[in-house]
C-alpha positions in Angstrom: -14.1 -16.5 -18.0 -14.0 -12.7 -17.7 -12.9 -10.7 -14.7 -16.4 -9.9 -13.5 -17.5 -13.6 -13.6 -14.3 -14.6 -11.8 -14.8 -11.9 -9.2 -18.5 -12.9 -8.6 -17.5 -16.6 -8.2 -14.7 -15.8 -5.9 -16.7 -13.5 -3.7 -19.5 -16.0 -3.3 -17.0 -18.5 -2.0 -15.4 -16.1 0.3 -18.6 -14.6 1.6 -17.6 -11.0 1.2 -19.2 -8.2 -0.8 -17.7 -6.4 -3.8 -17.4 -3.3 -1.7 -15.3 -5.2 0.9 -13.1 -6.7 -1.9 -12.4 -3.3 -3.5 -11.8 -1.7 -0.1 -9.1 -4.3 0.5 -7.8 -3.8 -3.0 -7.4 0.0 -2.5 -5.4 -0.7 0.7 -3.2 -3.2 -1.2 -2.6 -0.6 -3.9 -1.2 1.9 -1.4 1.3 -0.7 -0.1 2.2 -1.9 -3.6 2.6 1.8 -4.7 4.9 2.5 -1.7 7.0 -0.6 -2.4 7.3 0.3 -6.1 8.6 3.8 -5.3 11.1 2.4 -2.7 12.4 -0.2 -5.1 12.6 2.4 -8.0 14.6 4.6 -5.6 17.1 1.7 -5.1 16.5 1.4 -1.4 16.0 -1.6 0.8 13.3 -1.6 3.4 16.0 -1.3 6.0 17.6 1.7 4.3 14.2 3.5 4.1 13.5 2.6 7.7 16.7 4.3 8.8 15.9 7.4 6.8 12.6 7.9 8.6 13.8 6.6 11.9 11.8 3.5 12.2 12.3 -0.3 11.7 12.3 -2.5 8.7 9.2 -4.3 10.1 7.2 -1.0 10.0 8.1 -0.6 6.3 7.2 -4.2 5.6 3.8 -3.7 7.3 3.1 -0.6 5.3 4.0 -2.3 2.0 2.1 -5.6 2.8 -0.7 -4.6 5.1 -1.3 -0.9 4.5 -4.8 -0.6 5.9 -3.9 2.1 8.4 -0.9 4.2 7.3 -0.9 7.7 8.9 -0.6 10.7 6.7 2.4 11.9 8.7 4.1 8.6 8.0 3.4 8.8 4.3 4.8 12.3 4.3 8.0 11.1 6.0 8.3 8.2 3.4 7.7 10.6 0.5 10.3 13.1 1.8 12.9 10.3 2.3 12.3 9.2 -1.3 12.4 12.8 -2.7 8.7 12.8 -3.4 5.6 14.7 -2.2 2.2 13.4 -1.0 -0.8 14.8 -2.9 -4.3 13.8 -1.8 -7.3 14.0 -4.1 -10.9 13.3 -3.5 -12.6 12.6 -6.8 
């Protein structure tokens, strides 16, 4: 079974559209990306939280449920990790 067939079958069972699926995937990618940068920087969630003056649970929510992360928060995280935020509309 290829990915498209699997996706079609899965979506029909879950009663969501491909657009809804990919929207959720994009949100997941942001969180996974943030986690990857944090881990590669050698920081725990708690250490990153202290650097941006928040709690570990906020970092966890961003990494696992990143559907609504403010740009200002992304900028704080980036700065704490020695990175920059760049936005592109393609």
